[in-house]
C-alpha positions in Angstrom: 83.6 141.9 -7.6 84.1 143.1 -11.1 83.5 139.6 -12.5 80.4 139.3 -10.4 79.0 142.5 -11.8 79.7 141.4 -15.4 78.0 138.1 -14.8 74.9 139.8 -13.4 74.8 142.2 -16.4 75.0 139.3 -18.8 72.2 137.5 -17.1 70.1 140.6 -17.2 70.6 140.9 -20.9 69.3 137.3 -21.4 66.3 137.8 -19.1 63.0 137.9 -21.0 61.4 141.3 -20.6 57.8 142.2 -19.9 57.4 145.1 -22.4 54.7 143.3 -24.3 52.8 142.1 -21.2 49.1 142.3 -21.4 46.6 141.9 -18.5 43.9 139.4 -19.0 41.3 142.0 -18.3 42.6 143.8 -21.4 42.1 140.8 -23.7 39.1 139.3 -25.4 39.6 135.6 -25.9 37.4 134.2 -28.7 37.0 130.7 -27.3 34.1 129.9 -29.7 33.7 131.0 -33.3 30.5 130.6 -35.3 30.0 130.7 -39.1 26.6 130.9 -40.7 24.8 131.9 -43.9 21.8 134.2 -43.9 18.7 133.8 -46.2 20.6 135.6 -49.0 23.7 133.3 -48.6 25.8 136.0 -47.0 28.3 135.1 -44.4 27.6 135.8 -40.7 30.4 135.3 -38.2 29.9 135.0 -34.4 32.3 135.0 -31.5 31.9 134.2 -27.8 34.4 135.5 -25.3 34.6 135.2 -21.5 34.2 138.4 -19.4 36.8 138.7 -16.6 35.4 141.8 -15.0 34.2 141.3 -11.4 31.4 143.8 -11.9 29.9 141.9 -14.9 26.8 139.7 -14.1 26.9 137.9 -17.5 30.2 136.0 -17.9 30.0 135.6 -21.7 30.2 138.2 -24.3 28.6 137.3 -27.7 28.4 139.1 -30.9 27.4 138.3 -34.5 28.3 140.3 -37.6 28.2 140.0 -41.4 31.6 140.1 -43.0 33.4 139.0 -46.2 35.9 136.8 -44.4 36.6 135.5 -40.9 39.6 137.9 -40.6 37.5 140.8 -41.7 34.9 140.1 -39.0 37.5 140.8 -36.3 37.3 144.5 -37.0 33.6 144.5 -36.2 34.1 142.4 -33.0 36.7 144.9 -31.8 34.1 147.7 -32.1 31.8 146.1 -29.6 33.9 143.9 -27.3 35.4 145.5 -24.2 38.9 144.5 -25.1 41.0 143.7 -28.2 40.5 140.2 -29.5 43.5 137.9 -29.0 43.7 134.7 -31.2 45.2 131.3 -30.4 42.7 130.2 -27.7 39.7 129.1 -29.8 38.3 125.9 -28.4 35.7 125.1 -31.1 34.5 126.4 -34.4 30.8 125.9 -34.8 29.7 125.8 -38.4 26.0 126.0 -39.5 24.7 123.2 -41.6 23.8 125.7 -44.3 27.5 126.5 -44.7 28.6 122.9 -45.0 26.0 122.3 -47.7 28.2 124.3 -50.1 31.4 123.1 -51.6 34.6 125.0 -50.8 33.6 126.3 -47.3 36.8 124.9 -45.8 38.8 127.9 -47.3 37.0 130.1 -44.7 39.2 128.6 -42.0 42.5 129.7 -43.7 43.3 132.3 -40.9 43.5 129.4 -38.4 46.0 127.6 -40.7 48.1 130.6 -41.8 48.6 132.3 -38.4 51.2 130.4 -36.4 49.7 131.2 -32.9 46.4 129.6 -33.7 45.8 126.1 -32.4 45.4 123.2 -34.8 43.6 121.3 -32.0 40.5 123.5 -32.3 37.4 121.3 -32.5 35.3 121.5 -35.7 31.6 121.1 -35.1 28.6 121.2 -37.4 25.4 122.7 -36.0 22.0 121.4 -37.2 20.7 124.9 -37.4 22.2 128.4 -36.9 25.6 128.3 -35.1 25.0 131.7 -33.6 22.1 130.3 -31.5 24.5 127.9 -29.8 26.9 130.8 -29.0 24.0 132.8 -27.4 23.1 129.9 -25.1 23.7 130.8 -21.5 22.5 128.1 -19.2 22.5 128.9 -15.5 23.3 125.3 -14.4 26.2 124.7 -16.7 29.9 126.0 -16.7 31.1 128.5 -19.2 29.8 127.7 -22.7 33.2 126.9 -24.3 34.0 124.5 -21.5 30.5 123.0 -21.6 30.7 122.4 -25.4 34.1 120.7 -25.0 32.9 118.6 -22.1 29.8 117.2 -23.8 31.8 116.3 -26.9 34.5 114.6 -24.8 31.8 112.7 -22.8 30.1 111.6 -26.0 33.4 110.5 -27.4 34.0 108.2 -24.5 30.8 106.2 -25.4 31.6 106.6 -29.1 28.4 108.6 -29.7 30.3 110.9 -32.1 33.7 111.6 -33.5 36.1 114.3 -32.4 37.6 116.2 -35.3 40.2 118.9 -34.8 41.2 121.5 -37.4 44.3 119.4 -38.2 42.1 116.2 -38.7 39.8 118.1 -41.0 42.6 119.5 -43.1 44.1 116.1 -43.5 40.8 114.5 -44.5 40.0 117.4 -46.9 43.3 117.1 -48.9 43.7 113.3 -48.5 42.1 111.4 -51.4 41.7 108.1 -49.6 39.3 109.3 -46.9 36.5 111.8 -46.5 35.9 113.9 -43.4 33.5 113.4 -40.5 32.7 115.9 -37.8 30.7 116.1 -34.6 27.1 117.3 -35.0 25.2 119.4 -32.4 21.6 120.5 -32.2 20.1 123.2 -29.9 16.5 123.6 -28.9 16.0 124.2 -25.1 19.5 122.7 -24.6 22.6 121.8 -26.6 22.9 118.1 -27.4 25.3 115.9 -29.4 23.2 114.2 -32.1 25.9 112.2 -33.8 28.3 112.7 -36.7 28.0 114.5 -40.0 29.7 112.8 -43.0 31.2 115.0 -45.7 32.2 114.3 -49.3 35.5 114.7 -51.1 35.0 118.5 -51.4 33.8 118.9 -47.8 30.1 119.2 -48.6 27.7 117.8 -46.1 26.2 114.5 -47.3 24.4 112.7 -44.4 24.2 112.4 -40.7 24.5 109.2 -38.6 23.4 108.5 -35.1 25.1 106.9 -32.1 24.9 103.2 -33.2 26.1 103.9 -36.8 28.9 106.0 -35.3 30.1 103.1 -33.3 30.1 101.0 -36.4 32.1 103.7 -38.2 34.7 103.9 -35.3 35.2 100.1 -35.4 35.7 100.1 -39.2 38.2 102.9 -38.8 40.1 100.7 -36.3 39.4 103.3 -33.6 38.4 101.0 -30.8 39.1 103.0 -27.7 36.3 103.9 -25.3 33.0 102.1 -24.7 31.0 100.3 -27.3 27.5 99.5 -25.8 24.8 98.0 -28.0 21.2 97.0 -27.4 19.6 94.4 -29.7 16.4 92.4 -29.9 17.0 88.7 -30.2 15.9 87.2 -33.5 14.4 84.0 -32.1 12.6 85.4 -29.0 9.0 86.7 -28.8 8.8 90.5 -28.9 6.3 90.9 -26.1 3.1 93.0 -26.1 4.1 95.9 -23.9 7.7 95.5 -22.9 10.5 94.4 -25.3 10.9 90.9 -23.8 13.4 89.9 -26.5 15.8 92.8 -25.7 19.4 92.4 -24.5 22.4 94.8 -24.1 26.1 94.2 -24.1 29.4 96.1 -24.2 32.0 95.1 -26.7 35.6 94.9 -25.4 39.0 93.9 -26.8 37.9 94.7 -30.3 40.4 93.8 -33.1 39.9 94.7 -36.7 41.8 93.5 -39.8 41.2 94.8 -43.3 42.3 92.9 -46.4 42.4 94.6 -49.8 42.0 93.0 -53.2 41.1 93.9 -56.8 39.2 91.6 -59.2 37.0 92.1 -62.2 37.8 95.9 -62.4 36.6 96.7 -58.9 38.1 96.7 -55.4 37.3 94.2 -52.7 37.6 94.7 -49.0 37.3 91.9 -46.4 37.1 93.2 -42.9 37.3 90.9 -39.9 36.1 92.1 -36.6 36.7 90.1 -33.4 35.4 91.1 -30.0 34.6 90.0 -26.5 31.3 91.1 -25.1 30.0 91.6 -21.5 26.2 91.2 -21.1 24.7 94.0 -19.1 21.0 93.4 -19.7 18.8 90.4 -20.8 15.0 90.6 -20.6 14.2 87.0 -21.7 15.0 83.6 -20.1 18.2 82.1 -21.5 20.9 79.8 -20.1 24.0 81.6 -21.2 26.3 79.0 -19.8 24.8 76.1 -21.8 23.8 78.1 -24.9 26.4 80.8 -25.2 27.1 80.0 -28.8 23.5 80.7 -29.8 23.6 84.2 -28.3 27.0 84.8 -29.8 25.7 83.8 -33.3 22.7 86.2 -32.8 25.1 89.1 -32.0 27.3 88.2 -35.0 24.4 88.1 -37.4 22.9 91.3 -36.2 26.2 93.2 -36.2 27.0 92.0 -39.7 23.6 93.1 -41.0 24.1 96.6 -39.4 27.6 96.8 -40.9 26.1 95.8 -44.3 23.4 98.5 -44.2 25.9 101.2 -43.0 28.4 100.4 -45.8 25.6 100.5 -48.4 24.6 103.9 -47.1 28.0 105.4 -47.5 28.5 103.7 -50.9 25.3 105.2 -52.1 26.5 108.7 -51.0 29.9 108.0 -52.7 31.9 108.9 -49.6 34.6 107.1 -47.6 34.7 108.1 -43.9 36.2 104.7 -43.1 39.4 105.4 -45.1 39.3 102.3 -47.3 41.0 104.4 -49.9 44.1 104.4 -47.7 44.2 100.6 -47.9 43.6 100.7 -51.7 46.5 103.0 -52.2 48.8 101.1 -49.9 48.2 97.6 -51.2 46.8 98.1 -54.7 48.4 101.3 -55.9 48.4 100.3 -59.6 44.6 99.9 -59.4 44.2 102.9 -57.1 46.0 105.4 -59.3 43.5 105.6 -62.2 40.5 106.2 -59.7 42.2 108.3 -57.1 40.5 111.5 -58.3 37.0 109.9 -58.1 37.5 107.5 -55.3 34.0 107.9 -53.9 32.6 106.6 -57.2 35.0 103.7 -57.3 34.2 102.7 -53.7 30.5 102.7 -54.5 31.1 99.8 -56.9 33.5 97.9 -54.6 32.7 94.7 -52.6 32.9 95.4 -48.9 32.3 92.5 -46.6 32.4 92.4 -42.8 32.7 89.2 -40.8 32.2 89.4 -37.1 33.4 86.9 -34.5 32.0 87.3 -30.9 32.9 85.6 -27.7 30.8 86.2 -24.5 33.3 87.0 -21.8 30.9 87.6 -18.9 27.2 87.6 -18.2 27.0 89.8 -15.2 26.4 89.1 -11.5 23.2 87.1 -11.9 22.7 83.8 -13.9 
């Protein structure tokens, strides 16, 4: 009996206590954070927290306040929220475009990197307009706003309409010299929609936006080939049609493989990127015998994809940014040439020769001939 009592006492000492237990009704979880600049370039921070009270008709609690830093804004949030703010559960940080148009904005997120309980998987999103307007959005036919924002980003990612950038991804791209950051871009008018991807420069400043098709090209060049890659083209050798696009066809690219070769000649880098894919036709608005003339259609797809890759690469070279991450290849395979230009890689890439060659095989043409 004595040994039994000693064993029970030892287990009791090892048992985790509940002294610091906190009811969820006593917590305010900032699931969404917004960062904006007003007309005088003063910081405005916003927070959205779910309300767990049964009596509350509105299930989201939103508040915006001016503050010097993100950490300082919490004091003002605590003055109006019904419970003390608890960190570590933020699902997304929405940053107004006006903030990202200034260099050095990334330092505002330091509390998320310095405090251990904060998640590094928090999504980073740029808002084409004020971020606080998105946090105030309360649609009656949608789930809670944080869940809704996460779901539309994940859904868009499956079709490669945008990128998904976490705080950890952004930190890596910000401090990595061989790649520049890209983040999901949202816009709100009467609803919240994913408009594409925002591309940033070496110091995190916003440079340009790309839509869904260019985002798919970017994902392929990044060797990120998961998800769906649907495209719609207009055949080069078919009549356009007066009312309807009679030369249009659509396909989905599958089994995409990408190989990037790096070289350096005549004081500039050269990248040869080979893209192979199998495609499944899902739409064709003109008469064409795919079985007999598959190679003609394959050549049309190859030519149009290569032209689109060429235009996209020219765009990022003009902006002197590298969302593809070609600098990583330059450092890995041509370090001796990379080292002198690593501090101004965007400029070096703008002078590089980047060539993309596409090889297409039609794998299926659908249920009808």
